[in-house]
Biopython code that builds the backbone (N, CA, C, O; Angstrom):
import numpy as np
from Bio.PDB.StructureBuilder import StructureBuilder

atoms = [
    (1, "UNK", "N", (-16.081, -1.666, -7.027)),
    (1, "UNK", "CA", (-15.761, -0.268, -7.216)),
    (1, "UNK", "C", (-14.417, 0.009, -6.566)),
    (1, "UNK", "O", (-14.024, -0.683, -5.627)),
    (2, "UNK", "N", (-13.714, 1.013, -7.060)),
    (2, "UNK", "CA", (-12.424, 1.309, -6.490)),
    (2, "UNK", "C", (-11.969, 2.722, -6.765)),
    (2, "UNK", "O", (-12.634, 3.499, -7.451)),
    (3, "UNK", "N", (-10.822, 3.028, -6.211)),
    (3, "UNK", "CA", (-10.175, 4.319, -6.411)),
    (3, "UNK", "C", (-8.673, 4.065, -6.393)),
    (3, "UNK", "O", (-8.219, 3.030, -5.907)),
    (4, "UNK", "N", (-7.911, 5.005, -6.921)),
    (4, "UNK", "CA", (-6.469, 4.854, -7.004)),
    (4, "UNK", "C", (-5.780, 5.744, -5.981)),
    (4, "UNK", "O", (-6.184, 6.888, -5.770)),
    (5, "UNK", "N", (-4.735, 5.213, -5.345)),
    (5, "UNK", "CA", (-3.900, 6.004, -4.447)),
    (5, "UNK", "C", (-2.456, 5.895, -4.926)),
    (5, "UNK", "O", (-2.065, 4.891, -5.521)),
    (6, "UNK", "N", (-1.677, 6.927, -4.665)),
    (6, "UNK", "CA", (-0.273, 6.996, -5.057)),
    (6, "UNK", "C", (0.581, 6.666, -3.846)),
    (6, "UNK", "O", (0.416, 7.289, -2.797)),
    (7, "UNK", "N", (1.491, 5.701, -3.961)),
    (7, "UNK", "CA", (2.344, 5.336, -2.829)),
    (7, "UNK", "C", (3.729, 5.967, -2.921)),
    (7, "UNK", "O", (4.630, 5.593, -2.170)),
    (8, "UNK", "N", (3.906, 6.909, -3.823)),
    (8, "UNK", "CA", (5.184, 7.567, -4.006)),
    (8, "UNK", "C", (5.957, 7.033, -5.192)),
    (8, "UNK", "O", (6.877, 7.691, -5.678)),
    (9, "UNK", "N", (5.596, 5.844, -5.669)),
    (9, "UNK", "CA", (6.265, 5.250, -6.825)),
    (9, "UNK", "C", (5.279, 4.768, -7.884)),
    (9, "UNK", "O", (5.578, 4.808, -9.077)),
    (10, "UNK", "N", (4.117, 4.317, -7.455)),
    (10, "UNK", "CA", (3.153, 3.775, -8.409)),
    (10, "UNK", "C", (1.736, 3.968, -7.869)),
    (10, "UNK", "O", (1.542, 4.295, -6.698)),
    (11, "UNK", "N", (0.756, 3.759, -8.739)),
    (11, "UNK", "CA", (-0.647, 3.864, -8.359)),
    (11, "UNK", "C", (-1.144, 2.509, -7.881)),
    (11, "UNK", "O", (-0.840, 1.483, -8.490)),
    (12, "UNK", "N", (-1.904, 2.501, -6.795)),
    (12, "UNK", "CA", (-2.520, 1.277, -6.271)),
    (12, "UNK", "C", (-4.027, 1.391, -6.424)),
    (12, "UNK", "O", (-4.600, 2.446, -6.150)),
    (13, "UNK", "N", (-4.670, 0.323, -6.857)),
    (13, "UNK", "CA", (-6.121, 0.286, -6.909)),
    (13, "UNK", "C", (-6.628, -0.219, -5.568)),
    (13, "UNK", "O", (-6.322, -1.342, -5.167)),
    (14, "UNK", "N", (-7.396, 0.601, -4.878)),
    (14, "UNK", "CA", (-7.991, 0.234, -3.604)),
    (14, "UNK", "C", (-9.494, 0.154, -3.783)),
    (14, "UNK", "O", (-10.068, 0.845, -4.625)),
    (15, "UNK", "N", (-10.117, -0.681, -2.999)),
    (15, "UNK", "CA", (-11.561, -0.857, -3.102)),
    (15, "UNK", "C", (-12.266, -0.219, -1.921)),
    (15, "UNK", "O", (-11.693, -0.083, -0.840)),
    (16, "UNK", "N", (-13.495, 0.166, -2.132)),
    (16, "UNK", "CA", (-14.319, 0.659, -1.047)),
    (16, "UNK", "C", (-15.624, -0.125, -1.037)),
    (16, "UNK", "O", (-16.093, -0.590, -2.076)),
    (17, "UNK", "N", (-16.196, -0.264, 0.141)),
    (17, "UNK", "CA", (-17.472, -0.960, 0.284)),
    (17, "UNK", "C", (-18.363, -0.145, 1.203)),
    (17, "UNK", "O", (-17.877, 0.647, 2.011)),
    (18, "UNK", "N", (-19.654, -0.339, 1.080)),
    (18, "UNK", "CA", (-20.589, 0.249, 2.021)),
    (18, "UNK", "C", (-21.141, 1.604, 1.652)),
    (18, "UNK", "O", (-21.930, 2.162, 2.415)),
    (19, "UNK", "N", (-20.758, 2.162, 0.506)),
    (19, "UNK", "CA", (-21.320, 3.453, 0.125)),
    (19, "UNK", "C", (-22.672, 3.262, -0.554)),
    (19, "UNK", "O", (-22.838, 2.344, -1.357)),
    (20, "UNK", "N", (-23.648, 4.128, -0.235)),
    (20, "UNK", "CA", (-24.948, 4.034, -0.904)),
    (20, "UNK", "C", (-24.825, 4.341, -2.396)),
    (20, "UNK", "O", (-23.841, 4.936, -2.835)),
    (21, "UNK", "N", (-25.807, 3.939, -3.153)),
    (21, "UNK", "CA", (-25.840, 4.249, -4.581)),
    (21, "UNK", "C", (-25.881, 5.760, -4.773)),
    (21, "UNK", "O", (-26.497, 6.475, -3.983)),
    (22, "UNK", "N", (-25.233, 6.236, -5.809)),
    (22, "UNK", "CA", (-25.208, 7.671, -6.077)),
    (22, "UNK", "C", (-25.005, 7.897, -7.562)),
    (22, "UNK", "O", (-24.385, 7.089, -8.254)),
    (23, "UNK", "N", (-25.532, 8.996, -8.031)),
    (23, "UNK", "CA", (-25.320, 9.380, -9.423)),
    (23, "UNK", "C", (-23.918, 9.941, -9.595)),
    (23, "UNK", "O", (-23.254, 9.693, -10.602)),
    (24, "UNK", "N", (-23.480, 10.693, -8.608)),
    (24, "UNK", "CA", (-22.167, 11.334, -8.674)),
    (24, "UNK", "C", (-21.372, 11.016, -7.411)),
    (24, "UNK", "O", (-21.892, 11.104, -6.299)),
    (25, "UNK", "N", (-20.102, 10.647, -7.596)),
    (25, "UNK", "CA", (-19.182, 10.398, -6.483)),
    (25, "UNK", "C", (-17.929, 11.223, -6.711)),
    (25, "UNK", "O", (-17.262, 11.075, -7.735)),
    (26, "UNK", "N", (-17.606, 12.089, -5.766)),
    (26, "UNK", "CA", (-16.377, 12.874, -5.822)),
    (26, "UNK", "C", (-15.469, 12.401, -4.702)),
    (26, "UNK", "O", (-15.896, 12.310, -3.551)),
    (27, "UNK", "N", (-14.202, 12.094, -5.036)),
    (27, "UNK", "CA", (-13.238, 11.567, -4.073)),
    (27, "UNK", "C", (-12.159, 12.612, -3.806)),
    (27, "UNK", "O", (-11.662, 13.253, -4.732)),
    (28, "UNK", "N", (-11.800, 12.779, -2.533)),
    (28, "UNK", "CA", (-10.759, 13.725, -2.133)),
    (28, "UNK", "C", (-9.891, 13.086, -1.053)),
    (28, "UNK", "O", (-10.404, 12.483, -0.110)),
    (29, "UNK", "N", (-8.583, 13.222, -1.195)),
    (29, "UNK", "CA", (-7.661, 12.855, -0.126)),
    (29, "UNK", "C", (-7.205, 14.163, 0.494)),
    (29, "UNK", "O", (-6.614, 15.003, -0.184)),
    (30, "UNK", "N", (-7.475, 14.339, 1.775)),
    (30, "UNK", "CA", (-7.202, 15.595, 2.472)),
    (30, "UNK", "C", (-5.859, 15.529, 3.209)),
    (30, "UNK", "O", (-5.270, 14.455, 3.335)),
    (31, "UNK", "N", (-5.378, 16.684, 3.695)),
    (31, "UNK", "CA", (-4.089, 16.692, 4.399)),
    (31, "UNK", "C", (-4.003, 15.731, 5.584)),
    (31, "UNK", "O", (-2.903, 15.354, 5.990)),
    (32, "UNK", "N", (-5.141, 15.332, 6.141)),
    (32, "UNK", "CA", (-5.111, 14.366, 7.245)),
    (32, "UNK", "C", (-4.979, 12.928, 6.745)),
    (32, "UNK", "O", (-5.048, 11.988, 7.536)),
    (33, "UNK", "N", (-4.788, 12.752, 5.425)),
    (33, "UNK", "CA", (-4.608, 11.458, 4.757)),
    (33, "UNK", "C", (-5.836, 10.566, 4.783)),
    (33, "UNK", "O", (-5.724, 9.364, 4.544)),
    (34, "UNK", "N", (-6.995, 11.118, 5.063)),
    (34, "UNK", "CA", (-8.244, 10.363, 4.960)),
    (34, "UNK", "C", (-8.870, 10.609, 3.598)),
    (34, "UNK", "O", (-8.722, 11.682, 3.014)),
    (35, "UNK", "N", (-9.567, 9.606, 3.106)),
    (35, "UNK", "CA", (-10.331, 9.729, 1.871)),
    (35, "UNK", "C", (-11.726, 10.225, 2.217)),
    (35, "UNK", "O", (-12.397, 9.657, 3.079)),
    (36, "UNK", "N", (-12.155, 11.271, 1.552)),
    (36, "UNK", "CA", (-13.522, 11.783, 1.709)),
    (36, "UNK", "C", (-14.261, 11.548, 0.409)),
    (36, "UNK", "O", (-13.726, 11.788, -0.673)),
    (37, "UNK", "N", (-15.499, 11.077, 0.519)),
    (37, "UNK", "CA", (-16.338, 10.849, -0.651)),
    (37, "UNK", "C", (-17.598, 11.685, -0.483)),
    (37, "UNK", "O", (-18.275, 11.615, 0.542)),
    (38, "UNK", "N", (-17.896, 12.465, -1.491)),
    (38, "UNK", "CA", (-19.119, 13.274, -1.482)),
    (38, "UNK", "C", (-20.059, 12.676, -2.518)),
    (38, "UNK", "O", (-19.734, 12.602, -3.703)),
    (39, "UNK", "N", (-21.231, 12.249, -2.053)),
    (39, "UNK", "CA", (-22.221, 11.633, -2.931)),
    (39, "UNK", "C", (-23.261, 12.664, -3.338)),
    (39, "UNK", "O", (-23.861, 13.328, -2.493)),
    (40, "UNK", "N", (-23.466, 12.787, -4.636)),
    (40, "UNK", "CA", (-24.491, 13.676, -5.190)),
    (40, "UNK", "C", (-24.386, 15.099, -4.642)),
    (40, "UNK", "O", (-25.388, 15.809, -4.553)),
    (41, "UNK", "N", (-23.176, 15.511, -4.277)),
    (41, "UNK", "CA", (-22.896, 16.857, -3.761)),
    (41, "UNK", "C", (-23.670, 17.192, -2.484)),
    (41, "UNK", "O", (-23.890, 18.365, -2.183)),
    (42, "UNK", "N", (-24.086, 16.157, -1.727)),
    (42, "UNK", "CA", (-24.851, 16.447, -0.509)),
    (42, "UNK", "C", (-24.515, 15.577, 0.682)),
    (42, "UNK", "O", (-24.798, 15.985, 1.809)),
    (43, "UNK", "N", (-23.928, 14.402, 0.506)),
    (43, "UNK", "CA", (-23.586, 13.526, 1.623)),
    (43, "UNK", "C", (-22.089, 13.279, 1.618)),
    (43, "UNK", "O", (-21.501, 13.004, 0.572)),
    (44, "UNK", "N", (-21.465, 13.377, 2.803)),
    (44, "UNK", "CA", (-20.014, 13.225, 2.923)),
    (44, "UNK", "C", (-19.699, 11.990, 3.760)),
    (44, "UNK", "O", (-20.277, 11.781, 4.826)),
    (45, "UNK", "N", (-18.784, 11.185, 3.265)),
    (45, "UNK", "CA", (-18.301, 10.006, 3.982)),
    (45, "UNK", "C", (-16.786, 10.114, 4.085)),
    (45, "UNK", "O", (-16.126, 10.637, 3.187)),
    (46, "UNK", "N", (-16.233, 9.603, 5.212)),
    (46, "UNK", "CA", (-14.787, 9.633, 5.435)),
    (46, "UNK", "C", (-14.281, 8.223, 5.688)),
    (46, "UNK", "O", (-14.948, 7.423, 6.344)),
    (47, "UNK", "N", (-13.096, 7.920, 5.164)),
    (47, "UNK", "CA", (-12.499, 6.608, 5.417)),
    (47, "UNK", "C", (-12.233, 6.447, 6.911)),
    (47, "UNK", "O", (-11.984, 7.426, 7.614)),
    (48, "UNK", "N", (-12.287, 5.216, 7.386)),
    (48, "UNK", "CA", (-12.086, 4.965, 8.811)),
    (48, "UNK", "C", (-10.625, 5.082, 9.220)),
    (48, "UNK", "O", (-10.329, 5.332, 10.389)),
    (49, "UNK", "N", (-9.708, 4.906, 8.269)),
    (49, "UNK", "CA", (-8.273, 5.009, 8.528)),
    (49, "UNK", "C", (-7.627, 5.845, 7.430)),
    (49, "UNK", "O", (-8.172, 5.938, 6.330)),
    (50, "UNK", "N", (-6.484, 6.450, 7.706)),
    (50, "UNK", "CA", (-5.766, 7.171, 6.650)),
    (50, "UNK", "C", (-5.421, 6.233, 5.495)),
    (50, "UNK", "O", (-5.112, 5.062, 5.712)),
    (51, "UNK", "N", (-5.475, 6.746, 4.281)),
    (51, "UNK", "CA", (-5.154, 5.905, 3.126)),
    (51, "UNK", "C", (-3.794, 6.218, 2.530)),
    (51, "UNK", "O", (-3.258, 5.416, 1.766)),
    (52, "UNK", "N", (-3.236, 7.347, 2.858)),
    (52, "UNK", "CA", (-1.926, 7.709, 2.339)),
    (52, "UNK", "C", (-0.927, 7.785, 3.474)),
    (52, "UNK", "O", (-1.266, 8.207, 4.580)),
    (53, "UNK", "N", (0.275, 7.387, 3.212)),
    (53, "UNK", "CA", (1.307, 7.404, 4.237)),
    (53, "UNK", "C", (2.552, 8.077, 3.690)),
    (53, "UNK", "O", (2.917, 7.852, 2.536)),
    (54, "UNK", "N", (3.213, 8.902, 4.500)),
    (54, "UNK", "CA", (4.325, 9.708, 4.011)),
    (54, "UNK", "C", (5.630, 8.943, 3.809)),
    (54, "UNK", "O", (6.518, 9.431, 3.110)),
    (55, "UNK", "N", (5.766, 7.789, 4.387)),
    (55, "UNK", "CA", (7.032, 7.045, 4.315)),
    (55, "UNK", "C", (6.917, 5.882, 3.344)),
    (55, "UNK", "O", (5.859, 5.266, 3.212)),
    (56, "UNK", "N", (8.001, 5.595, 2.678)),
    (56, "UNK", "CA", (8.049, 4.439, 1.787)),
    (56, "UNK", "C", (9.072, 3.441, 2.309)),
    (56, "UNK", "O", (10.145, 3.812, 2.785)),
    (57, "UNK", "N", (8.719, 2.185, 2.208)),
    (57, "UNK", "CA", (9.658, 1.105, 2.502)),
    (57, "UNK", "C", (9.850, 0.357, 1.191)),
    (57, "UNK", "O", (8.887, -0.123, 0.594)),
    (58, "UNK", "N", (11.087, 0.260, 0.751)),
    (58, "UNK", "CA", (11.393, -0.474, -0.470)),
    (58, "UNK", "C", (12.445, -1.516, -0.147)),
    (58, "UNK", "O", (13.222, -1.366, 0.796)),
    (59, "UNK", "N", (12.460, -2.544, -0.921)),
    (59, "UNK", "CA", (13.458, -3.574, -0.683)),
    (59, "UNK", "C", (13.434, -4.633, -1.752)),
    (59, "UNK", "O", (12.757, -4.504, -2.772)),
    (60, "UNK", "N", (14.177, -5.668, -1.504)),
    (60, "UNK", "CA", (14.286, -6.772, -2.443)),
    (60, "UNK", "C", (14.378, -8.065, -1.652)),
    (60, "UNK", "O", (15.134, -8.160, -0.685)),
    (61, "UNK", "N", (13.613, -9.047, -2.064)),
    (61, "UNK", "CA", (13.619, -10.360, -1.419)),
    (61, "UNK", "C", (14.237, -11.339, -2.414)),
    (61, "UNK", "O", (13.711, -11.543, -3.507)),
    (62, "UNK", "N", (15.365, -11.944, -2.020)),
    (62, "UNK", "CA", (16.051, -12.880, -2.912)),
    (62, "UNK", "C", (16.321, -14.192, -2.188)),
    (62, "UNK", "O", (16.297, -14.266, -0.960)),
    (63, "UNK", "N", (16.574, -15.208, -2.976)),
    (63, "UNK", "CA", (17.008, -16.492, -2.433)),
    (63, "UNK", "C", (18.537, -16.446, -2.370)),
    (63, "UNK", "O", (19.216, -16.677, -3.370)),
    (64, "UNK", "N", (19.062, -16.148, -1.192)),
    (64, "UNK", "CA", (20.502, -15.969, -0.975)),
    (64, "UNK", "C", (21.119, -17.337, -0.680)),
    (64, "UNK", "O", (21.237, -17.746, 0.475)),
    (65, "UNK", "N", (21.506, -18.028, -1.742)),
    (65, "UNK", "CA", (21.957, -19.411, -1.609)),
    (65, "UNK", "C", (23.237, -19.565, -0.788)),
    (65, "UNK", "O", (23.406, -20.569, -0.097)),
    (66, "UNK", "N", (24.139, -18.584, -0.856)),
    (66, "UNK", "CA", (25.380, -18.716, -0.089)),
    (66, "UNK", "C", (25.348, -17.902, 1.205)),
    (66, "UNK", "O", (26.350, -17.825, 1.917)),
    (67, "UNK", "N", (24.195, -17.293, 1.511)),
    (67, "UNK", "CA", (23.944, -16.595, 2.776)),
    (67, "UNK", "C", (24.968, -15.496, 3.098)),
    (67, "UNK", "O", (25.386, -15.336, 4.245)),
    (68, "UNK", "N", (25.362, -14.741, 2.056)),
    (68, "UNK", "CA", (26.294, -13.636, 2.294)),
    (68, "UNK", "C", (25.589, -12.271, 2.265)),
    (68, "UNK", "O", (26.250, -11.234, 2.321)),
    (69, "UNK", "N", (24.257, -12.265, 2.178)),
    (69, "UNK", "CA", (23.427, -11.045, 2.187)),
    (69, "UNK", "C", (23.688, -10.141, 0.996)),
    (69, "UNK", "O", (23.449, -8.937, 1.081)),
    (70, "UNK", "N", (24.170, -10.685, -0.107)),
    (70, "UNK", "CA", (24.358, -9.952, -1.349)),
    (70, "UNK", "C", (23.821, -10.796, -2.488)),
    (70, "UNK", "O", (24.018, -12.010, -2.524)),
    (71, "UNK", "N", (23.134, -10.133, -3.428)),
    (71, "UNK", "CA", (22.628, -10.877, -4.575)),
    (71, "UNK", "C", (23.749, -11.090, -5.577)),
    (71, "UNK", "O", (24.450, -10.154, -5.963)),
    (72, "UNK", "N", (23.900, -12.329, -5.986)),
    (72, "UNK", "CA", (24.935, -12.694, -6.950)),
    (72, "UNK", "C", (24.265, -13.359, -8.142)),
    (72, "UNK", "O", (23.105, -13.760, -8.052)),
    (73, "UNK", "N", (24.980, -13.483, -9.263)),
    (73, "UNK", "CA", (24.392, -14.136, -10.431)),
    (73, "UNK", "C", (23.808, -15.505, -10.060)),
    (73, "UNK", "O", (24.443, -16.302, -9.369)),
    (74, "UNK", "N", (22.602, -15.752, -10.531)),
    (74, "UNK", "CA", (21.929, -17.018, -10.244)),
    (74, "UNK", "C", (21.016, -16.969, -9.029)),
    (74, "UNK", "O", (20.184, -17.860, -8.854)),
    (75, "UNK", "N", (21.151, -15.951, -8.188)),
    (75, "UNK", "CA", (20.261, -15.796, -7.028)),
    (75, "UNK", "C", (19.063, -14.950, -7.466)),
    (75, "UNK", "O", (19.211, -13.785, -7.837)),
    (76, "UNK", "N", (17.903, -15.546, -7.416)),
    (76, "UNK", "CA", (16.715, -14.939, -8.015)),
    (76, "UNK", "C", (15.799, -14.302, -6.972)),
    (76, "UNK", "O", (15.887, -14.583, -5.777)),
    (77, "UNK", "N", (14.916, -13.433, -7.473)),
    (77, "UNK", "CA", (13.891, -12.831, -6.627)),
    (77, "UNK", "C", (12.908, -13.887, -6.150)),
    (77, "UNK", "O", (12.734, -14.924, -6.790)),
    (78, "UNK", "N", (12.276, -13.617, -5.034)),
    (78, "UNK", "CA", (11.350, -14.576, -4.419)),
    (78, "UNK", "C", (9.923, -14.314, -4.884)),
    (78, "UNK", "O", (9.085, -13.862, -4.103)),
    (79, "UNK", "N", (9.649, -14.592, -6.140)),
    (79, "UNK", "CA", (8.306, -14.436, -6.697)),
    (79, "UNK", "C", (7.344, -15.362, -5.952)),
    (79, "UNK", "O", (7.641, -16.537, -5.738)),
    (80, "UNK", "N", (6.205, -14.825, -5.564)),
    (80, "UNK", "CA", (5.213, -15.616, -4.844)),
    (80, "UNK", "C", (5.277, -15.445, -3.337)),
    (80, "UNK", "O", (4.334, -15.814, -2.637)),
    (81, "UNK", "N", (6.368, -14.893, -2.821)),
    (81, "UNK", "CA", (6.460, -14.613, -1.394)),
    (81, "UNK", "C", (5.706, -13.338, -1.090)),
    (81, "UNK", "O", (5.387, -12.575, -2.001)),
    (82, "UNK", "N", (5.419, -13.099, 0.170)),
    (82, "UNK", "CA", (4.728, -11.886, 0.595)),
    (82, "UNK", "C", (5.584, -11.134, 1.603)),
    (82, "UNK", "O", (6.234, -11.732, 2.461)),
    (83, "UNK", "N", (5.572, -9.795, 1.481)),
    (83, "UNK", "CA", (6.250, -8.933, 2.440)),
    (83, "UNK", "C", (5.155, -8.270, 3.268)),
    (83, "UNK", "O", (4.265, -7.613, 2.727)),
    (84, "UNK", "N", (5.228, -8.446, 4.582)),
    (84, "UNK", "CA", (4.210, -7.895, 5.480)),
    (84, "UNK", "C", (4.829, -6.798, 6.330)),
    (84, "UNK", "O", (5.854, -7.010, 6.977)),
    (85, "UNK", "N", (4.198, -5.611, 6.330)),
    (85, "UNK", "CA", (4.631, -4.486, 7.155)),
    (85, "UNK", "C", (3.530, -4.224, 8.169)),
    (85, "UNK", "O", (2.376, -4.006, 7.802)),
    (86, "UNK", "N", (3.895, -4.248, 9.456)),
    (86, "UNK", "CA", (2.924, -4.017, 10.523)),
    (86, "UNK", "C", (3.386, -2.855, 11.394)),
    (86, "UNK", "O", (4.577, -2.695, 11.661)),
    (87, "UNK", "N", (2.429, -2.055, 11.828)),
    (87, "UNK", "CA", (2.674, -0.982, 12.792)),
    (87, "UNK", "C", (1.370, -0.796, 13.557)),
    (87, "UNK", "O", (0.423, -1.558, 13.361)),
    (88, "UNK", "N", (1.314, 0.196, 14.415)),
    (88, "UNK", "CA", (0.088, 0.443, 15.182)),
    (88, "UNK", "C", (-1.104, 0.624, 14.256)),
    (88, "UNK", "O", (-1.171, 1.609, 13.520)),
    (89, "UNK", "N", (-2.035, -0.303, 14.282)),
    (89, "UNK", "CA", (-3.253, -0.277, 13.483)),
    (89, "UNK", "C", (-2.971, -0.110, 11.991)),
    (89, "UNK", "O", (-3.763, 0.506, 11.278)),
    (90, "UNK", "N", (-1.864, -0.645, 11.520)),
    (90, "UNK", "CA", (-1.497, -0.579, 10.112)),
    (90, "UNK", "C", (-1.010, -1.950, 9.671)),
    (90, "UNK", "O", (-0.269, -2.624, 10.387)),
    (91, "UNK", "N", (-1.438, -2.348, 8.483)),
    (91, "UNK", "CA", (-0.989, -3.607, 7.902)),
    (91, "UNK", "C", (-0.917, -3.441, 6.400)),
    (91, "UNK", "O", (-1.876, -2.989, 5.774)),
    (92, "UNK", "N", (0.209, -3.803, 5.820)),
    (92, "UNK", "CA", (0.375, -3.802, 4.369)),
    (92, "UNK", "C", (1.038, -5.104, 3.980)),
    (92, "UNK", "O", (2.059, -5.483, 4.554)),
    (93, "UNK", "N", (0.463, -5.789, 3.010)),
    (93, "UNK", "CA", (1.035, -7.034, 2.502)),
    (93, "UNK", "C", (1.265, -6.845, 1.009)),
    (93, "UNK", "O", (0.325, -6.571, 0.262)),
    (94, "UNK", "N", (2.495, -6.989, 0.581)),
    (94, "UNK", "CA", (2.863, -6.780, -0.820)),
    (94, "UNK", "C", (3.505, -8.032, -1.384)),
    (94, "UNK", "O", (4.188, -8.770, -0.675)),
    (95, "UNK", "N", (3.277, -8.261, -2.674)),
    (95, "UNK", "CA", (3.939, -9.336, -3.402)),
    (95, "UNK", "C", (5.111, -8.740, -4.171)),
    (95, "UNK", "O", (4.904, -7.840, -4.985)),
    (96, "UNK", "N", (6.325, -9.206, -3.942)),
    (96, "UNK", "CA", (7.457, -8.709, -4.728)),
    (96, "UNK", "C", (7.263, -9.037, -6.212)),
    (96, "UNK", "O", (6.577, -9.996, -6.565)),
    (97, "UNK", "N", (7.882, -8.220, -7.070)),
    (97, "UNK", "CA", (7.801, -8.496, -8.504)),
    (97, "UNK", "C", (8.729, -9.656, -8.862)),
    (97, "UNK", "O", (9.317, -10.279, -7.979)),
    (98, "UNK", "N", (8.856, -9.937, -10.130)),
    (98, "UNK", "CA", (9.647, -11.092, -10.581)),
    (98, "UNK", "C", (11.116, -10.988, -10.165)),
    (98, "UNK", "O", (11.804, -12.004, -10.060)),
    (99, "UNK", "N", (11.599, -9.762, -9.928)),
    (99, "UNK", "CA", (12.983, -9.565, -9.490)),
    (99, "UNK", "C", (13.119, -9.500, -7.975)),
    (99, "UNK", "O", (14.219, -9.313, -7.455)),
    (100, "UNK", "N", (11.996, -9.656, -7.261)),
    (100, "UNK", "CA", (12.015, -9.630, -5.801)),
    (100, "UNK", "C", (11.828, -8.248, -5.200)),
    (100, "UNK", "O", (11.871, -8.105, -3.979)),
    (101, "UNK", "N", (11.619, -7.219, -6.028)),
    (101, "UNK", "CA", (11.490, -5.846, -5.531)),
    (101, "UNK", "C", (10.069, -5.565, -5.035)),
    (101, "UNK", "O", (9.094, -6.081, -5.582)),
    (102, "UNK", "N", (9.971, -4.740, -3.996)),
    (102, "UNK", "CA", (8.665, -4.327, -3.469)),
    (102, "UNK", "C", (8.755, -2.898, -2.951)),
    (102, "UNK", "O", (9.836, -2.417, -2.612)),
    (103, "UNK", "N", (7.610, -2.227, -2.891)),
    (103, "UNK", "CA", (7.479, -0.887, -2.318)),
    (103, "UNK", "C", (6.131, -0.811, -1.629)),
    (103, "UNK", "O", (5.129, -1.292, -2.159)),
    (104, "UNK", "N", (6.101, -0.214, -0.459)),
    (104, "UNK", "CA", (4.838, -0.004, 0.242)),
    (104, "UNK", "C", (4.915, 1.301, 1.025)),
    (104, "UNK", "O", (5.996, 1.729, 1.431)),
    (105, "UNK", "N", (3.767, 1.926, 1.233)),
    (105, "UNK", "CA", (3.690, 3.107, 2.080)),
    (105, "UNK", "C", (3.647, 2.681, 3.536)),
    (105, "UNK", "O", (3.321, 1.537, 3.854)),
    (106, "UNK", "N", (3.983, 3.624, 4.425)),
    (106, "UNK", "CA", (4.005, 3.306, 5.839)),
    (106, "UNK", "C", (3.728, 4.555, 6.657)),
    (106, "UNK", "O", (4.197, 5.636, 6.301)),
    (107, "UNK", "N", (2.975, 4.433, 7.749)),
    (107, "UNK", "CA", (2.785, 5.586, 8.625)),
    (107, "UNK", "C", (4.058, 5.871, 9.414)),
    (107, "UNK", "O", (4.985, 5.060, 9.427)),
    (108, "UNK", "N", (4.096, 7.007, 10.059)),
    (108, "UNK", "CA", (5.250, 7.316, 10.917)),
    (108, "UNK", "C", (5.134, 6.524, 12.207)),
    (108, "UNK", "O", (4.307, 6.832, 13.065)),
    (109, "UNK", "N", (5.950, 5.522, 12.335)),
    (109, "UNK", "CA", (5.976, 4.694, 13.545)),
    (109, "UNK", "C", (7.111, 3.693, 13.382)),
    (109, "UNK", "O", (7.879, 3.755, 12.423)),
    (110, "UNK", "N", (7.202, 2.786, 14.318)),
    (110, "UNK", "CA", (8.196, 1.726, 14.196)),
    (110, "UNK", "C", (7.519, 0.544, 13.544)),
    (110, "UNK", "O", (6.539, 0.012, 14.066)),
    (111, "UNK", "N", (8.042, 0.131, 12.403)),
    (111, "UNK", "CA", (7.459, -0.968, 11.645)),
    (111, "UNK", "C", (8.138, -2.291, 11.975)),
    (111, "UNK", "O", (9.287, -2.337, 12.415)),
    (112, "UNK", "N", (7.398, -3.346, 11.751)),
    (112, "UNK", "CA", (7.947, -4.695, 11.876)),
    (112, "UNK", "C", (7.778, -5.347, 10.521)),
    (112, "UNK", "O", (6.657, -5.471, 10.028)),
    (113, "UNK", "N", (8.881, -5.767, 9.909)),
    (113, "UNK", "CA", (8.844, -6.429, 8.605)),
    (113, "UNK", "C", (8.917, -7.924, 8.822)),
    (113, "UNK", "O", (9.733, -8.408, 9.607)),
    (114, "UNK", "N", (8.059, -8.660, 8.122)),
    (114, "UNK", "CA", (8.081, -10.121, 8.160)),
    (114, "UNK", "C", (8.187, -10.652, 6.759)),
    (114, "UNK", "O", (8.221, -11.866, 6.560)),
]
sb = StructureBuilder()
sb.init_structure("model")
sb.init_model(0)
sb.init_chain("A")
sb.init_seg("    ")
for serial, (resi, resn, name, xyz) in enumerate(atoms, 1):
    if name == "N":
        sb.init_residue(resn, " ", resi, " ")
    sb.init_atom(name, np.array(xyz, "f"), 0.0, 1.0, " ", f" {name:<3s}", serial, name[0])
structure = sb.get_structure()
C-alpha cells in the first residue's frame, strides 16, 4: 500500500506499514508536515516523522573526466550512483536520472551530501 507526496517537482510514491485493515482510509498532510490517516472515520494515526520538507536540493552527478567541475561533451551522468542527504533524524537516498540529475526534499537544517 502507498500514498503520494509532492517534493516540489514531482510526485513520490511512499509506502506505509502497520495500519489495521479498514474499509475507508483518508489521508491528510497537515501544516506540521505529518501524515494523518483516518480509518473508517473513527481512528486517527499519525506518521512518526514529517513527510514533507520545505527545502529542495537539486543537482547533477557527472563523470568529470578532466576534473574541471564543468560538464563537457562526452561527460555523462552517473546512472546507477546514489545521492545521500543526511541531517538530524533525516535520510534521503535518490538515484540520479540518465542525465545525472536528482531532486530531493530536505528539512531546515544543515545537510551533508554524500
